C-alpha positions as CSV (number, residue, x, y, z in Angstrom):
1,M,28.9,57.1,-3.2
2,V,31.0,59.1,-5.6
3,I,33.5,62.0,-5.0
4,F,33.8,64.0,-8.1
5,S,35.8,67.0,-6.7
6,L,37.9,67.6,-3.7
7,S,39.7,70.9,-3.5
8,V,41.7,72.7,-0.8
9,L,42.7,76.3,-1.2
10,P,46.5,76.6,-2.0
11,D,47.2,78.5,1.2
12,Y,45.8,75.6,3.2
13,R,47.4,72.6,1.4
14,R,49.9,70.2,3.1
15,R,48.0,70.5,6.4
16,G,46.2,67.2,6.2
17,I,42.8,68.8,5.3
18,A,42.2,66.7,2.2
19,G,43.1,63.5,4.0
20,A,40.8,64.3,6.9
21,L,38.0,65.0,4.5
22,L,38.6,61.7,2.7
23,R,38.7,59.7,6.0
24,R,35.5,61.4,7.2
25,F,33.7,60.7,3.9
26,A,34.7,57.1,4.1
27,D,33.7,56.8,7.7
28,D,30.3,58.3,6.9
29,A,29.9,55.9,4.0
30,R,30.7,52.9,6.2
31,K,28.1,54.1,8.7
32,Q,25.5,54.2,5.9
33,G,26.3,50.6,5.0
34,R,28.1,51.4,1.7
35,E,30.6,49.0,0.4
36,T,32.6,51.2,-1.9
37,V,33.4,54.9,-2.5
38,L,34.2,55.9,-6.1
39,L,36.3,58.9,-6.9
40,L,37.1,60.5,-10.3
41,C,40.5,62.2,-10.6
42,K,43.1,63.3,-13.1
43,D,46.3,61.4,-13.9
44,E,48.4,63.5,-11.6
45,L,46.3,62.6,-8.6
46,V,46.2,58.8,-8.9
47,G,49.2,58.3,-6.6
48,Y,47.8,60.7,-4.0
49,Y,44.5,59.0,-3.7
50,S,46.2,55.6,-3.8
51,R,47.8,56.5,-0.5
52,F,44.4,56.5,1.1
53,G,43.5,53.0,-0.2
54,F,41.8,54.0,-3.5
55,K,42.5,51.5,-6.3
56,D,42.7,52.8,-9.9
57,R,40.1,51.0,-12.0
58,G,41.2,52.7,-15.3
59,F,39.7,55.5,-17.2
60,S,36.1,56.6,-16.5
61,D,33.5,57.1,-19.2
62,S,33.2,60.7,-18.0
63,E,34.3,63.4,-20.4
64,H,33.5,66.3,-18.0
65,G,35.4,69.4,-19.0
66,G,36.9,67.6,-22.0
67,V,39.3,65.8,-19.6
68,Q,40.0,62.1,-19.2
69,W,39.3,60.9,-15.7
70,H,40.5,57.9,-13.7
71,E,37.9,56.0,-11.8
72,M,39.2,55.0,-8.4
73,A,37.5,52.8,-5.8
74,L,37.9,52.5,-2.1
75,P,36.5,49.2,-0.8
76,L,34.9,49.8,2.6
77,R,34.2,46.2,3.6
78,N,36.1,42.9,3.5
79,H,34.4,40.0,1.9
80,G,32.6,38.0,4.6
81,E,31.8,41.0,6.8
């Protein structure tokens, strides 16, 4: 599964909405038997998504919008599960 865009209106930010959406997405992916969630983000959001367990895998091959994107991965299973 891949998240390409997650956006919360400015008036509703800092209320935990994005975090709740990320957790729900990860929970749904686990229920579907997925092992990893991939996410593409800009430089300034790498730290934010890292707080939710996403690991920066470097720059993506995507050039969408003429922007350089980081590919981040959230492992959903431990080895041996």
